[in-house]
C-alpha positions in Angstrom: 25.8 -81.3 16.8 22.9 -82.5 18.8 21.0 -79.3 19.6 17.4 -78.1 19.7 16.7 -74.7 18.3 14.9 -73.8 21.5 18.3 -73.9 23.3 19.6 -71.1 21.2 16.5 -68.9 20.7 17.2 -65.2 21.2 15.5 -61.9 20.6 16.1 -60.8 17.0 18.0 -57.5 16.9 15.9 -54.3 16.3 12.9 -56.5 15.2 10.2 -53.9 15.7 12.1 -51.3 13.7 12.9 -53.8 11.0 9.3 -54.8 10.6 8.3 -51.1 10.5 10.8 -50.1 7.8 10.2 -53.1 5.5 6.4 -53.2 5.9 5.6 -50.6 3.1 7.3 -52.9 0.6 5.4 -56.0 1.7 1.7 -54.9 1.2 1.2 -56.7 -2.1 -0.7 -60.0 -2.5 2.3 -61.9 -3.6 5.2 -60.1 -1.9 8.6 -61.8 -1.8 11.2 -61.3 0.9 14.7 -62.6 1.1 16.3 -63.1 4.5 20.0 -63.2 3.5 21.2 -64.4 6.9 18.4 -66.7 8.1 20.1 -68.1 11.2 17.4 -69.6 13.4 14.7 -67.7 11.6 13.8 -65.2 14.3 13.3 -62.2 12.0 11.7 -64.4 9.3 9.2 -65.9 11.7 8.0 -62.4 12.7 7.6 -61.3 9.1 5.7 -64.5 8.1 3.4 -64.1 11.0 2.6 -60.4 10.2 2.3 -60.6 6.4 0.0 -63.5 5.5 0.6 -63.2 1.8 4.4 -63.1 2.1 6.7 -65.7 0.5 10.1 -65.7 2.2 13.4 -67.1 0.9 15.9 -67.8 3.7 19.6 -68.1 2.8 22.2 -69.5 5.2 25.6 -71.2 4.7 25.3 -73.0 8.1 23.5 -76.3 7.5 22.9 -76.7 11.2 21.2 -73.3 11.4 19.3 -74.0 8.2 18.0 -77.3 9.6 16.9 -75.7 12.9 15.2 -72.8 11.0 13.4 -75.3 8.8 11.9 -77.0 11.8 11.0 -73.7 13.4 9.3 -72.3 10.3 7.7 -75.6 9.2 4.2 -74.3 10.2 4.3 -71.8 7.3 4.4 -74.5 4.7 5.4 -73.6 1.2 5.4 -69.9 2.1 9.0 -70.3 3.1 11.8 -71.6 0.9 15.4 -72.4 2.0 18.7 -71.9 0.2 22.0 -73.4 1.4 24.7 -71.0 0.4 26.1 -67.5 0.9 24.1 -64.4 0.5 26.0 -63.0 -2.5 24.2 -65.8 -4.3 20.9 -64.0 -3.9 20.1 -64.0 -7.6 20.5 -67.8 -7.7 18.4 -68.2 -4.6 15.6 -66.2 -6.2 15.9 -68.1 -9.5 15.8 -71.5 -7.7 12.4 -70.5 -6.3 11.0 -69.2 -9.5 11.5 -65.5 -8.8 13.7 -62.8 -10.3 13.2 -59.9 -7.9 12.4 -59.3 -4.2 10.2 -56.7 -2.6 12.3 -56.7 0.6 15.8 -57.9 1.5 17.2 -58.3 5.0 20.8 -58.8 6.0 21.7 -59.4 9.7 25.4 -59.6 9.4 28.1 -61.4 11.4 28.2 -64.5 13.5 24.9 -65.6 15.0 24.2 -66.2 18.7 23.7 -69.9 18.0 27.2 -70.1 16.5 28.8 -68.2 19.4 27.0 -70.3 22.0 27.8 -73.6 20.3 30.5 -75.2 22.3 32.0 -77.2 19.4 32.5 -74.4 16.9 35.3 -72.3 18.4 33.8 -68.9 17.7 34.0 -67.8 21.4 36.9 -67.4 23.7 34.7 -67.7 26.8 35.0 -71.5 26.8 37.3 -74.1 25.2 36.3 -75.6 21.9 38.0 -76.9 18.7 39.3 -73.9 16.8 37.0 -74.2 13.7 35.1 -71.0 13.2 33.6 -72.1 9.8 30.0 -71.1 9.3 29.8 -73.9 6.7 31.3 -76.9 8.3 31.4 -78.7 4.9 33.8 -76.3 3.2 36.8 -74.1 3.6 39.7 -74.1 6.0 39.2 -73.9 9.7 40.8 -71.3 12.0 43.2 -73.9 13.3 44.2 -74.8 9.7 44.7 -71.1 8.9 46.9 -70.6 12.0 48.9 -73.7 11.1 49.6 -72.8 7.5 49.6 -69.0 7.1 52.9 -67.1 7.1 53.7 -64.6 9.8 53.1 -61.8 7.3 49.7 -63.2 6.3 48.6 -63.5 10.0 49.7 -60.0 10.7 47.7 -58.7 7.7 44.6 -60.6 8.9 44.8 -59.3 12.4 45.4 -55.7 11.2 42.8 -55.7 8.4 40.0 -57.7 10.0 40.5 -57.0 13.7 42.2 -53.6 13.7 44.6 -55.2 16.2 47.5 -52.9 17.0 49.6 -55.8 18.4 49.0 -57.8 15.2 52.7 -58.4 14.3 53.6 -59.5 17.9 50.6 -61.9 18.1 51.5 -63.3 14.6 55.1 -63.8 15.6 54.2 -65.6 18.8 51.7 -67.9 17.0 54.3 -68.9 14.4 56.9 -69.5 17.2 54.6 -71.7 19.3 53.1 -73.7 16.5 56.6 -75.2 15.8 56.3 -77.1 19.1 52.5 -77.5 19.6 49.6 -77.2 17.2 47.2 -74.5 18.2 43.8 -76.3 17.8 41.5 -74.9 20.5 40.0 -71.6 21.4 41.6 -71.7 24.9 45.1 -72.2 23.4 44.6 -69.2 21.1 43.1 -67.0 23.8 46.1 -67.8 26.1 48.7 -67.0 23.4 47.0 -63.6 22.8 46.7 -62.9 26.5 50.4 -63.5 26.9 51.3 -61.0 24.1 48.7 -58.2 24.5 49.3 -55.9 27.5 46.6 -56.3 30.2 45.8 -52.6 30.1 44.9 -52.9 26.4 42.6 -55.8 27.0 41.0 -54.1 30.0 40.1 -51.1 28.0 38.3 -52.9 25.2 37.2 -56.3 26.4 39.1 -59.6 26.3 42.6 -59.3 24.8 41.7 -61.9 22.2 38.4 -60.3 21.1 39.9 -58.7 17.9 42.0 -61.7 17.0 39.0 -64.0 17.2 37.0 -61.5 15.0 39.8 -61.3 12.5 40.2 -65.0 12.1 36.4 -65.6 11.8 36.2 -62.9 9.1 39.1 -64.4 7.2 38.0 -68.0 7.5 34.5 -67.2 6.2 35.5 -64.5 3.7 32.9 -62.3 5.2 33.9 -59.0 3.8 34.5 -60.3 0.3 31.1 -61.9 0.3 29.5 -58.6 1.6 31.3 -56.6 -1.1 29.6 -58.8 -3.7 26.3 -59.1 -1.9 25.5 -55.4 -1.7 25.4 -54.7 -5.4 23.7 -58.1 -6.0 21.0 -57.2 -3.5 20.4 -53.8 -5.0 20.1 -55.4 -8.4 17.6 -58.0 -7.1 15.3 -55.4 -5.5 12.0 -54.8 -7.3 11.1 -51.2 -8.0 9.8 -49.8 -4.7 11.5 -52.6 -2.8 13.5 -52.0 0.3 16.9 -53.2 1.6 17.7 -53.2 5.3 21.1 -54.2 6.7 22.2 -54.7 10.3 25.9 -54.4 10.7 27.9 -55.0 14.0 31.3 -53.6 13.4 32.9 -50.8 11.5 34.4 -53.0 8.7 31.0 -54.3 7.8 29.2 -51.0 8.2 31.8 -49.2 6.0 31.0 -51.5 3.1 27.3 -51.2 3.6 27.4 -47.5 3.9 29.6 -47.1 0.8 27.3 -49.2 -1.4 24.1 -47.5 -0.2 25.5 -44.0 -0.5 26.8 -44.7 -4.0 23.5 -46.1 -5.2 21.6 -43.2 -3.7 23.7 -40.6 -5.3 23.7 -39.2 -8.9 26.4 -40.8 -11.1 26.5 -37.8 -13.4 30.0 -36.5 -14.1 30.7 -33.3 -12.2 31.5 -31.5 -15.4 28.1 -32.3 -16.9 25.6 -29.4 -16.4 22.6 -31.7 -16.3 21.7 -35.2 -15.2 20.7 -37.8 -17.7 18.1 -40.4 -16.7 20.8 -43.1 -16.5 22.7 -41.0 -14.0 19.7 -40.7 -11.5 20.0 -42.5 -8.2 18.9 -46.1 -7.9 18.1 -45.9 -4.2 16.7 -43.4 -1.8 17.5 -43.5 1.9 14.8 -44.7 4.2 16.7 -43.7 7.3 19.3 -41.0 7.5 22.6 -42.4 8.3 22.7 -45.4 10.7 20.3 -46.1 13.5 21.2 -47.7 16.8 19.3 -50.0 19.1 17.5 -48.3 22.0 19.0 -48.4 25.5 16.0 -50.5 26.5 16.8 -53.1 23.8 20.5 -53.1 24.7 19.6 -53.8 28.3 17.4 -56.8 27.2 19.7 -58.0 24.4 23.3 -57.0 24.8 24.2 -58.3 21.3 22.3 -55.3 19.9 24.8 -52.8 21.6 27.0 -52.5 18.5 24.4 -52.7 15.8 24.1 -50.1 13.0 20.9 -50.2 10.9 20.8 -48.8 7.4 17.9 -49.0 5.0 17.1 -47.8 1.5 14.3 -48.1 -1.2 14.7 -48.9 -4.9 13.5 -45.9 -7.0 15.0 -46.7 -10.4 15.6 -49.9 -12.3 18.8 -50.3 -14.1 18.5 -52.0 -17.5 
C-alpha cells in the first residue's frame, strides 16, 4: 500500500487522560513504557515528547502501521524500539530490548483508524474493497477465506459470539447459499448480503445492518479476544512494582475481558473460609480509576471514534514470585 502516515493521522483517544494517569509511573530516569498497540504512534509520540528520559517499546502486528510509526517517531532515535508481533508477546518484546519489566503499559484495542480508512483492507463497509480484514497481511486467513470455508454452524457461532448478531443464523445460511454460485470476496458483496437478510428496522436502530457482522469477522480473523485473554495476565506480570496499566476498549466483548482481569488482580485471592489473608493472597493491583471512564462530550464531538471507548487503569502493588 502506497500511503503516507500523514494521510491517516488522527487524534489519539483520551490522550490527555492517558498521559495524566500513566505519568506517576514514568518519573524515573530510566522509565520504560510499552505501547502494546502502536498503530501510527499517536499516543507514543505524546509520551516521548513529555517524558524526556522515557524509553518506549511499540508493538504492532500490522507491518504497514509499524513502518509508518517508525518514520513518524524517527526523531526520538534509540529511545523508541519496535516489535512486530501481537501484544500477548509483551514478555518477548521486553526481552528483545534488554528489559524484563515495564513502568507503564498502554493498550488501545481494536481496529485502528488507519486500517478502517485503508481502501484495500476490507475493514469497512462504507466503500468497496477486497474482503481481507487481516491486521497482519503476512499471516492468517482472510475474511473472504473464512467465509468461503467455514461451515454454516461456524459462521453462526462467529456472528453470535463476536458480533452479538441476533440474525446470525439467517446471515450464515444466506452466505453459505450464495457462495455456491459466487465467491464473496469484497466488502460490498458482504454488506449487500447482510442488508438483504437483516430487516431494515434493525439496521436503522443500530447503524448499518452489516456493522456487527464486520466486527465479528474481524475479531475472528485476527483472534482478537483470544489474544486479549492472554495479553492481560501477561501485561500484569510484566509491570514493575508501582507500574501502571491502562486499557482503552471499544466494545463490550473487549471490556468484559479487561474488567475481569483487572478486578481479579485487584481482589484478594484468599479462600472465603479462611479467617485471615496470607501475603500471597493480597491483591496484585489497585484500581487507579473506579470502574470505566468515558470520553468527554467535547472529545466525542471532535473525534467520533472515542464515543464507545471505556478506559480502565490499575497500578501494580505486589510482585508475584
